Structure formats: structure tokens, C-alpha cells
C-alpha positions, -999 to +999 in steps of 0.1 A: -628-319+586-657-347+590-628-365+564-592-360+587-608-371+614-619-405+594-580-403+581-567-400+613-593-429+628-573-458+605-536-446+604-544-444+642-557-483+633-537-488+616-503-479+636-518-493+665-514-532+642-478-520+635-474-512+672-491-551+678-471-564+654-436-553+666-441-562+706-446-599+690-416-594+677-395-592+707-370-616+719-387-615+759-364-647+768-329-625+763-345-579+764-307-562+751-309-538+727-285-556+710-310-587+704-342-566+699-334-535+682-359-537+655-379-545+677-377-513+697-371-490+673-410-501+654-418-493+688-409-463+696-415-447+657-454-463+662-454-452+692-445-415+686-467-417+655-499-425+672-495-400+695-486-375+672-518-391+651-547-376+683-527-352+688-543-342+648-572-353+658-581-330+689-571-306+670-596-313+643-623-307+666-612-270+677 
């Protein structure tokens, strides 16, 4: 169980860094979907993976 928690913690940090990377890539002067489609998809996928990892981490506690 401790190994699972360590792996999920490391994965959480990695995906948090990826989320920050995609947040930096947004063109804030023009927030249209056409110009930022890759950034928006990267943010969404990173966010959903982080949420999923947190569910796994909480489930491994029990």
C-alpha cells in the first residue's frame, strides 16, 4: 500500500507540472478556442488525470 501511495504522489507532481506547462502556453491576448485548442485540451486532460489519481490515492487509504 505504501508503494501505491508513493507512485500516486510522484504522478500527481508530474501531472501538476504538466498542467502548469499548459497554463503557460495559453495565448492570453486572444483566448479563442481556435488559437488555444492544444492548450485547452492539455489542461483538461491533465486536470482529469490529477482528479483520477486523487481518487485512487484516497481509495488506497481504506
